[in-house]
MMTF fields as JSON, N, C-alpha, C and O atoms, coordinates in Angstrom:
{
  "mmtfVersion": "1.0.0",
  "mmtfProducer": "UNKNOWN",
  "numBonds": 511,
  "numAtoms": 512,
  "numGroups": 128,
  "numChains": 1,
  "numModels": 1,
  "chainsPerModel": [1],
  "groupsPerChain": [128],
  "chainIdList": ["A"],
  "bondAtomList": [4, 2, 8, 6, 12, 10, 16, 14, 20, 18, 24, 22, 28, 26, 32, 30, 36, 34, 40, 38, 44, 42, 48, 46, 52, 50, 56, 54, 60, 58, 64, 62, 68, 66, 72, 70, 76, 74, 80, 78, 84, 82, 88, 86, 92, 90, 96, 94, 100, 98, 104, 102, 108, 106, 112, 110, 116, 114, 120, 118, 124, 122, 128, 126, 132, 130, 136, 134, 140, 138, 144, 142, 148, 146, 152, 150, 156, 154, 160, 158, 164, 162, 168, 166, 172, 170, 176, 174, 180, 178, 184, 182, 188, 186, 192, 190, 196, 194, 200, 198, 204, 202, 208, 206, 212, 210, 216, 214, 220, 218, 224, 222, 228, 226, 232, 230, 236, 234, 240, 238, 244, 242, 248, 246, 252, 250, 256, 254, 260, 258, 264, 262, 268, 266, 272, 270, 276, 274, 280, 278, 284, 282, 288, 286, 292, 290, 296, 294, 300, 298, 304, 302, 308, 306, 312, 310, 316, 314, 320, 318, 324, 322, 328, 326, 332, 330, 336, 334, 340, 338, 344, 342, 348, 346, 352, 350, 356, 354, 360, 358, 364, 362, 368, 366, 372, 370, 376, 374, 380, 378, 384, 382, 388, 386, 392, 390, 396, 394, 400, 398, 404, 402, 408, 406, 412, 410, 416, 414, 420, 418, 424, 422, 428, 426, 432, 430, 436, 434, 440, 438, 444, 442, 448, 446, 452, 450, 456, 454, 460, 458, 464, 462, 468, 466, 472, 470, 476, 474, 480, 478, 484, 482, 488, 486, 492, 490, 496, 494, 500, 498, 504, 502, 508, 506],
  "bondOrderList": [1, 1, 1, 1, 1, 1, 1, 1, 1, 1, 1, 1, 1, 1, 1, 1, 1, 1, 1, 1, 1, 1, 1, 1, 1, 1, 1, 1, 1, 1, 1, 1, 1, 1, 1, 1, 1, 1, 1, 1, 1, 1, 1, 1, 1, 1, 1, 1, 1, 1, 1, 1, 1, 1, 1, 1, 1, 1, 1, 1, 1, 1, 1, 1, 1, 1, 1, 1, 1, 1, 1, 1, 1, 1, 1, 1, 1, 1, 1, 1, 1, 1, 1, 1, 1, 1, 1, 1, 1, 1, 1, 1, 1, 1, 1, 1, 1, 1, 1, 1, 1, 1, 1, 1, 1, 1, 1, 1, 1, 1, 1, 1, 1, 1, 1, 1, 1, 1, 1, 1, 1, 1, 1, 1, 1, 1, 1],
  "groupList": [{"groupName": "UNK", "atomNameList": ["N", "CA", "C", "O"], "elementList": ["N", "C", "C", "O"], "formalChargeList": [0, 0, 0, 0], "bondAtomList": [1, 0, 2, 1, 3, 2], "bondOrderList": [1, 1, 2], "singleLetterCode": "X", "chemCompType": "L-PEPTIDE LINKING"}],
  "groupTypeList": [0, 0, 0, 0, 0, 0, 0, 0, 0, 0, 0, 0, 0, 0, 0, 0, 0, 0, 0, 0, 0, 0, 0, 0, 0, 0, 0, 0, 0, 0, 0, 0, 0, 0, 0, 0, 0, 0, 0, 0, 0, 0, 0, 0, 0, 0, 0, 0, 0, 0, 0, 0, 0, 0, 0, 0, 0, 0, 0, 0, 0, 0, 0, 0, 0, 0, 0, 0, 0, 0, 0, 0, 0, 0, 0, 0, 0, 0, 0, 0, 0, 0, 0, 0, 0, 0, 0, 0, 0, 0, 0, 0, 0, 0, 0, 0, 0, 0, 0, 0, 0, 0, 0, 0, 0, 0, 0, 0, 0, 0, 0, 0, 0, 0, 0, 0, 0, 0, 0, 0, 0, 0, 0, 0, 0, 0, 0, 0],
  "groupIdList": [1, 2, 3, 4, 5, 6, 7, 8, 9, 10, 11, 12, 13, 14, 15, 16, 17, 18, 19, 20, 21, 22, 23, 24, 25, 26, 27, 28, 29, 30, 31, 32, 33, 34, 35, 36, 37, 38, 39, 40, 41, 42, 43, 44, 45, 46, 47, 48, 49, 50, 51, 52, 53, 54, 55, 56, 57, 58, 59, 60, 61, 62, 63, 64, 65, 66, 67, 68, 69, 70, 71, 72, 73, 74, 75, 76, 77, 78, 79, 80, 81, 82, 83, 84, 85, 86, 87, 88, 89, 90, 91, 92, 93, 94, 95, 96, 97, 98, 99, 100, 101, 102, 103, 104, 105, 106, 107, 108, 109, 110, 111, 112, 113, 114, 115, 116, 117, 118, 119, 120, 121, 122, 123, 124, 125, 126, 127, 128],
  "secStructList": [7, 2, 2, 2, 2, 2, 1, 1, 7, 3, 3, 7, 7, 7, 1, 1, 7, 7, 7, 1, 7, 1, 3, 3, 3, 3, 3, 3, 3, 3, 3, 6, 6, 3, 3, 3, 3, 3, 3, 3, 3, 3, 3, 7, 7, 4, 4, 4, 6, 7, 7, 1, 7, 3, 3, 3, 3, 3, 3, 6, 6, 7, 7, 1, 7, 7, 6, 6, 7, 7, 7, 3, 3, 3, 3, 3, 3, 3, 3, 3, 7, 7, 7, 7, 7, 1, 1, 2, 2, 2, 2, 2, 2, 2, 2, 2, 2, 2, 2, 2, 2, 2, 2, 2, 2, 2, 2, 2, 2, 2, 2, 2, 7, 6, 6, 7, 7, 6, 2, 2, 2, 2, 6, 6, 1, 7, 7, 7],
  "xCoordList": [9.749, 9.647, 9.063, 8.02, 9.695, 9.315, 7.886, 7.233, 7.383, 6.068, 4.959, 3.914, 5.131, 4.097, 3.897, 2.809, 4.928, 4.775, 3.855, 3.088, 3.919, 3.157, 1.814, 0.8, 1.817, 0.667, 0.73, 1.82, -0.389, -0.386, -0.094, -0.922, 1.084, 1.479, 2.426, 2.727, 2.88, 3.754, 4.986, 4.883, 6.174, 7.428, 7.632, 7.462, 7.989, 8.181, 9.635, 10.183, 10.243, 11.592, 11.447, 10.696, 12.155, 12.006, 12.877, 14.078, 12.251, 13.005, 13.441, 14.245, 12.916, 13.279, 13.418, 12.877, 14.143, 14.32, 13.002, 12.346, 12.633, 11.449, 11.912, 12.767, 11.352, 11.798, 10.957, 10.914, 10.294, 9.5, 10.296, 11.105, 10.076, 10.744, 10.25, 9.146, 11.072, 10.651, 9.403, 9.257, 8.508, 7.302, 6.203, 6.416, 5.017, 3.823, 2.905, 2.695, 2.364, 1.532, 0.198, 0.097, -0.819, -2.076, -1.945, -1.418, -2.425, -2.33, -3.464, -4.391, -3.358, -4.249, -3.369, -2.31, -3.827, -3.077, -4.027, -5.167, -3.542, -4.348, -3.755, -2.56, -4.628, -4.22, -5.357, -6.495, -5.054, -6.053, -7.269, -8.372, -7.091, -8.201, -9.048, -10.033, -8.683, -9.409, -8.49, -7.3, -9.046, -8.274, -8.647, -9.825, -7.63, -7.807, -7.158, -6.164, -7.719, -6.982, -5.716, -5.737, -4.625, -3.365, -2.628, -2.531, -2.109, -1.193, 0.207, 0.521, 1.047, 2.365, 3.438, 3.342, 4.45, 5.593, 6.804, 7.114, 7.48, 8.701, 9.804, 9.714, 10.841, 11.942, 12.401, 11.904, 13.344, 13.862, 12.88, 12.088, 12.947, 12.138, 12.959, 13.46, 13.09, 13.993, 13.543, 14.381, 12.254, 11.783, 12.43, 12.634, 12.754, 13.363, 14.861, 15.474, 15.459, 16.893, 17.377, 18.572, 16.468, 16.836, 17.185, 16.585, 18.157, 18.564, 18.316, 18.351, 18.068, 17.818, 16.448, 15.482, 16.384, 15.127, 14.238, 14.664, 13.002, 12.047, 10.792, 10.597, 9.962, 8.677, 7.658, 7.634, 6.813, 5.832, 4.433, 4.148, 3.559, 2.205, 1.212, 1.329, 0.235, -0.86, -2.136, -2.507, -2.814, -4.064, -5.216, -5.473, -5.906, -7.024, -8.198, -8.644, -8.69, -9.824, -9.447, -10.327, -8.167, -7.717, -7.356, -6.699, -7.787, -7.431, -6.961, -7.774, -5.676, -5.12, -3.617, -3.023, -3.003, -1.548, -1.098, -1.521, -0.246, 0.254, 1.658, 2.173, 2.281, 3.667, 3.782, 3.005, 4.777, 5.042, 3.891, 3.759, 3.064, 1.962, 2.243, 2.804, 1.865, 2.059, 1.143, 0.012, 1.651, 0.913, 1.308, 2.492, 0.329, 0.585, 0.149, -0.946, 0.998, 0.719, 0.881, 1.872, -0.097, -0.02, -0.154, -1.038, 0.714, 0.657, -0.254, -0.142, -1.171, -2.107, -1.705, -1.814, -1.235, -0.948, 0.056, 0.058, 0.909, 1.842, 1.082, 0.441, 1.148, 0.438, 1.352, 0.976, 2.561, 3.475, 4.888, 5.097, 5.86, 7.255, 7.47, 6.686, 8.528, 8.92, 9.357, 10.073, 8.924, 9.195, 9.76, 9.354, 10.693, 11.192, 10.347, 10.338, 9.634, 8.773, 9.523, 10.473, 9.091, 9.784, 9.577, 10.42, 8.457, 8.206, 7.17, 6.507, 7.026, 6.075, 4.625, 3.861, 4.23, 2.851, 2.555, 1.468, 3.524, 3.359, 3.237, 2.417, 4.053, 3.979, 2.618, 2.009, 2.14, 0.851, -0.289, -1.185, -0.267, -1.297, -1.266, -2.314, -0.056, 0.059, -0.429, -1.035, -0.167, -0.641, -2.167, -2.714, -2.848, -4.314, -4.75, -5.707, -4.058, -4.385, -4.08, -4.834, -2.969, -2.62, -3.694, -4.079, -4.173, -5.216, -6.48, -7.125, -6.843, -8.009, -7.811, -8.739, -6.614, -6.321, -6.405, -6.949, -5.87, -5.912, -7.358, -7.703, -8.202, -9.62, -10.277, -11.003, -10.009, -10.607, -10.125, -10.929, -8.83, -8.273, -8.81, -9.123, -8.919, -9.45, -10.903, -11.303, -11.695, -13.094, -13.176, -13.97, -12.364, -12.367, -11.934, -12.544, -10.882, -10.406, -11.459, -11.702, -12.084, -13.12, -14.331, -14.911, -14.727, -15.9, -15.618, -16.546, -14.341, -13.98, -13.691, -13.568, -13.582, -13.252, -14.511, -15.512, -14.461, -15.62, -16.069, -17.233, -15.186, -15.547, -16.296, -16.834, -16.345, -17.056, -16.537, -17.327, -15.249, -14.642, -15.256, -15.595, -15.392, -15.932, -14.957, -15.385, -13.663, -12.675, -12.802, -12.425, -13.318, -13.395, -14.328, -14.119, -15.356, -16.274, -15.801, -16.087, -15.082, -14.739, -13.987, -14.341, -12.971, -12.2, -12.541, -11.913, -13.509, -13.731, -14.267, -13.923, -15.084, -15.717, -15.253, -15.692, -14.398, -13.941, -12.852, -11.887, -13.014, -11.994, -10.923, -11.224, -9.653, -8.536, -7.919, -6.963],
  "yCoordList": [2.997, 2.578, 1.171, 0.927, 0.271, -1.121, -1.383, -2.269, -0.648, -0.991, -0.786, -1.424, 0.062, 0.265, -0.975, -1.181, -1.807, -3.025, -4.019, -4.713, -4.099, -5.099, -4.562, -5.256, -3.348, -2.838, -1.322, -0.753, -0.665, 0.795, 1.276, 1.118, 1.865, 2.329, 3.513, 3.961, 4.0, 5.164, 4.83, 4.461, 4.961, 4.867, 6.215, 7.259, 6.196, 7.451, 7.552, 6.638, 8.679, 8.958, 9.364, 10.283, 8.689, 8.944, 10.107, 10.136, 11.069, 12.198, 11.952, 12.707, 10.91, 10.574, 9.063, 8.32, 8.621, 7.186, 6.578, 7.105, 5.467, 4.732, 3.693, 2.861, 3.741, 2.846, 1.58, 0.942, 1.215, -0.01, -1.107, -0.823, -2.357, -3.468, -3.576, -3.137, -4.16, -4.399, -5.27, -6.155, -5.002, -5.807, -5.076, -4.007, -5.669, -5.107, -4.653, -5.368, -3.454, -2.826, -2.389, -2.074, -2.374, -1.712, -0.287, -0.05, 0.648, 2.041, 2.87, 2.361, 4.149, 5.113, 6.171, 6.525, 6.664, 7.686, 8.799, 8.555, 10.024, 11.181, 11.81, 12.096, 12.016, 12.653, 13.55, 13.099, 14.806, 15.73, 15.898, 16.11, 15.807, 15.988, 14.742, 14.789, 13.63, 12.377, 11.345, 11.285, 10.541, 9.519, 8.151, 7.85, 7.322, 5.996, 4.926, 5.196, 3.699, 2.579, 2.396, 2.636, 1.978, 1.861, 0.587, 0.22, -0.083, -1.202, -0.627, 0.001, -0.839, -0.219, -1.306, -2.207, -1.21, -2.112, -1.29, -0.279, -1.726, -1.076, -2.127, -3.144, -1.879, -2.822, -3.038, -2.39, -3.943, -4.201, -5.037, -5.805, -4.874, -5.683, -6.894, -6.96, -7.847, -8.973, -9.892, -10.565, -9.94, -10.759, -10.312, -11.119, -9.022, -8.461, -8.236, -7.529, -8.838, -8.749, -7.413, -7.125, -6.594, -5.278, -5.389, -6.177, -4.594, -4.633, -3.312, -3.274, -2.24, -0.94, -0.939, -1.495, -0.314, -0.214, 0.832, 1.966, 0.451, 1.363, 1.45, 0.663, 2.405, 2.611, 2.81, 3.859, 1.797, 1.833, 1.855, 1.153, 2.667, 2.82, 2.585, 3.189, 1.713, 1.468, 1.952, 1.453, 2.927, 3.45, 2.606, 2.586, 1.913, 1.051, 1.925, 2.794, 1.683, 2.447, 3.7, 4.39, 4.016, 5.215, 4.846, 3.834, 5.669, 5.481, 6.823, 7.703, 6.98, 8.237, 8.211, 7.164, 9.346, 9.471, 10.134, 11.247, 9.453, 9.986, 10.555, 11.116, 10.421, 10.856, 12.365, 13.127, 12.782, 14.179, 14.85, 16.074, 14.066, 14.597, 14.351, 13.313, 15.287, 15.053, 13.94, 13.793, 13.163, 12.028, 11.847, 11.709, 11.846, 11.6, 10.174, 9.765, 9.412, 8.002, 7.716, 8.117, 7.021, 6.531, 5.017, 4.483, 4.326, 2.874, 2.456, 2.976, 1.498, 1.021, -0.326, -0.528, -1.258, -2.609, -3.293, -3.079, -4.121, -4.945, -6.177, -6.86, -6.47, -7.619, -8.834, -9.933, -8.638, -9.76, -9.243, -8.062, -10.154, -9.831, -9.751, -10.296, -9.073, -9.05, -10.452, -11.127, -10.878, -12.228, -12.166, -11.325, -13.056, -13.194, -14.264, -15.417, -13.884, -14.811, -15.406, -14.81, -16.582, -17.269, -16.6, -16.726, -15.886, -15.193, -14.088, -14.066, -13.169, -12.063, -12.505, -11.823, -13.633, -14.097, -14.501, -14.237, -15.143, -15.508, -14.239, -14.18, -13.235, -11.956, -11.303, -10.819, -11.285, -10.65, -11.33, -10.653, -12.66, -13.382, -12.97, -12.793, -12.818, -12.398, -10.961, -10.632, -10.101, -8.721, -8.666, -7.836, -9.531, -9.588, -9.956, -9.384, -10.901, -11.275, -10.12, -9.869, -9.421, -8.272, -7.183, -6.602, -6.914, -5.897, -6.289, -5.431, -7.557, -8.015, -7.753, -7.313, -8.018, -7.74, -6.245, -5.841, -5.423, -3.97, -3.489, -2.662, -3.996, -3.603, -3.919, -3.095, -5.127, -5.535, -4.636, -4.178, -4.39, -3.539, -2.123, -1.487, -1.622, -0.267, -0.177, 0.814, -1.204, -1.205, -1.195, -0.448, -2.016, -2.061, -0.722, -0.227, -0.136, 1.153, 2.232, 3.065, 2.215, 3.2, 3.092, 4.107, 1.857, 1.684, 2.113, 2.432, 2.123, 2.552, 4.047, 4.611, 4.686, 6.1, 6.926, 6.784, 7.763, 8.565, 9.499, 9.899, 9.856, 10.765, 10.057, 10.726, 8.725, 7.971, 8.25, 8.568, 8.143, 8.475, 7.681, 6.507, 8.349, 7.717, 6.733, 5.81, 6.903, 6.087, 4.607, 3.787, 4.244, 2.833, 2.077, 0.891, 2.749, 2.105, 2.216, 1.339, 3.279, 3.58, 2.455, 2.09, 1.895, 0.844, -0.537, -1.521, -0.621, -1.874, -3.006, -4.164, -2.72, -3.792, -3.872, -4.756, -2.996, -2.975, -4.024, -4.1, -4.826, -5.831, -5.17, -4.354, -5.534, -4.966, -6.027, -5.756],
  "zCoordList": [-13.422, -12.028, -11.999, -12.605, -11.326, -11.326, -10.889, -11.442, -9.921, -9.381, -10.402, -10.28, -11.392, -12.404, -13.261, -13.798, -13.401, -14.199, -13.51, -14.178, -12.205, -11.461, -10.976, -11.036, -10.508, -9.763, -9.813, -9.746, -9.928, -9.938, -8.517, -7.62, -8.319, -6.996, -7.132, -8.238, -6.016, -5.994, -5.179, -4.009, -5.805, -5.061, -4.385, -5.014, -3.134, -2.412, -1.975, -1.358, -2.31, -1.812, -0.353, -0.03, 0.51, 1.937, 2.378, 2.113, 3.059, 3.579, 5.019, 5.566, 5.623, 7.002, 7.104, 6.285, 8.111, 8.333, 8.808, 9.706, 8.193, 8.625, 9.643, 9.34, 10.844, 11.904, 12.0, 13.052, 10.92, 10.876, 10.187, 9.303, 10.58, 9.883, 8.444, 8.123, 7.585, 6.211, 6.23, 7.072, 5.288, 5.189, 4.461, 3.889, 4.491, 3.881, 5.003, 5.983, 4.842, 5.866, 5.283, 4.097, 6.127, 5.805, 6.315, 7.402, 5.527, 5.939, 5.373, 4.743, 5.617, 4.989, 4.341, 4.858, 3.205, 2.48, 2.091, 1.698, 2.205, 1.827, 0.577, 0.502, -0.4, -1.655, -2.123, -2.252, -2.375, -2.904, -2.022, -2.526, -0.71, 0.217, 0.434, 1.17, -0.194, -0.036, 0.61, 0.303, 1.499, 2.186, 1.631, 1.438, 1.375, 0.77, 1.644, 2.318, 1.638, 2.199, 1.365, 0.157, 1.984, 1.254, 1.626, 2.797, 0.594, 0.794, 0.648, -0.363, 1.65, 1.685, 1.789, 2.622, 0.941, 1.023, 1.415, 0.785, 2.451, 2.911, 2.886, 3.573, 2.096, 2.02, 0.595, -0.327, 0.408, -0.936, -1.764, -1.22, -3.075, -3.992, -4.414, -5.537, -3.501, -3.718, -4.854, -5.455, -5.163, -6.283, -7.585, -8.492, -7.676, -8.88, -8.713, -9.513, -7.671, -7.461, -6.931, -6.98, -6.426, -5.901, -4.422, -3.69, -3.99, -2.585, -1.856, -0.627, -2.591, -1.959, -1.28, -1.801, -0.125, 0.616, -0.045, -0.264, -0.363, -0.983, -0.127, 0.8, -0.449, 0.224, -0.894, -1.539, -1.122, -2.202, -1.611, -0.641, -2.204, -1.699, -2.827, -3.894, -2.601, -3.539, -2.869, -1.807, -3.486, -2.954, -3.485, -4.688, -2.591, -2.976, -3.4, -2.65, -4.609, -5.114, -5.872, -6.388, -5.956, -6.671, -8.103, -8.346, -9.043, -10.439, -10.97, -11.252, -11.104, -11.572, -11.481, -11.225, -11.685, -11.685, -10.386, -10.071, -9.64, -8.372, -8.478, -7.511, -9.635, -9.771, -9.618, -10.194, -8.823, -8.505, -7.76, -7.799, -7.089, -6.293, -4.814, -4.464, -3.938, -2.498, -2.005, -2.469, -1.06, -0.529, 0.927, 1.234, 1.826, 3.249, 3.556, 3.171, 4.248, 4.515, 6.005, 6.616, 6.586, 7.957, 7.925, 7.254, 8.643, 8.71, 9.862, 10.973, 9.584, 10.596, 11.187, 12.396, 10.335, 10.814, 9.898, 8.686, 10.497, 9.732, 9.247, 10.045, 7.942, 7.375, 7.273, 7.681, 6.724, 6.548, 6.321, 6.045, 6.441, 6.153, 4.638, 3.862, 4.233, 2.832, 2.427, 3.166, 1.255, 0.77, -0.638, -1.44, -0.936, -2.305, -2.976, -2.544, -4.035, -4.755, -5.94, -6.449, -6.372, -7.458, -8.809, -9.698, -8.973, -10.239, -10.014, -8.977, -10.979, -10.827, -10.645, -9.963, -11.241, -11.082, -9.642, -9.128, -8.992, -7.583, -6.726, -5.81, -7.029, -6.324, -6.538, -5.584, -7.769, -8.069, -7.319, -6.815, -7.239, -6.478, -5.008, -4.387, -4.45, -3.049, -2.875, -1.856, -3.866, -3.785, -3.697, -2.97, -4.421, -4.328, -2.913, -2.392, -2.292, -0.909, 0.048, 0.988, -0.199, 0.643, 0.559, 1.574, -0.662, -0.848, -0.091, 0.511, -0.109, 0.648, 2.136, 2.816, 2.648, 4.059, 4.347, 5.375, 3.448, 3.631, 3.685, 4.529, 2.8, 2.801, 4.151, 4.708, 4.664, 5.933, 7.076, 7.887, 7.138, 8.196, 8.075, 9.081, 6.842, 6.628, 7.075, 7.686, 6.773, 7.218, 8.739, 9.312, 9.396, 10.858, 11.44, 12.388, 10.876, 11.352, 11.12, 11.993, 9.941, 9.613, 10.51, 10.896, 10.854, 11.701, 13.14, 13.883, 13.538, 14.892, 14.962, 16.049, 13.797, 13.731, 13.998, 13.295, 14.984, 15.368, 14.256, 14.23, 13.343, 12.258, 11.125, 10.243, 11.126, 10.098, 8.699, 7.81, 8.481, 7.193, 6.047, 6.192, 4.907, 3.719, 3.092, 2.399, 3.315, 2.617, 2.905, 2.068, 4.053, 4.407, 3.475, 3.22, 2.964, 2.037, 0.6, -0.215, 0.28, -1.103, -1.79, -2.911, -1.168, -1.808, -1.28, -1.671, -0.415, 0.295, -0.571, -0.33, -1.554, -2.319, -3.754, -4.49, -4.166, -5.551, -5.774, -5.013, -6.817, -7.154, -8.008, -8.879, -7.746, -8.516, -9.369, -10.095]
}
């Protein structure tokens, strides 16, 4: 799976049509009873010459194997449009910026959540 080469993430086979525009989103994902901030890419991986629409999820602060595991994902905010980068290093640099945005959005969402979820702090300060 291509995303493992660049970033630890999970490609998800979509069982329903996603009605969001292609792009990168901040979200939350639940796995094994724990909720994590999530960087989500919806759309083709044009940097690698791919044209099929994919849905990739990176759980901020998670270290483990997500393959063949159930994962629930909610999108919170659109961060940017899908972009074709000149090389994988340029893409990786942008992914670091995207993760920083996801952390900030997750902290804001967590601080507004009446339940005071732990996930907002869990991945907020860890460097990837």
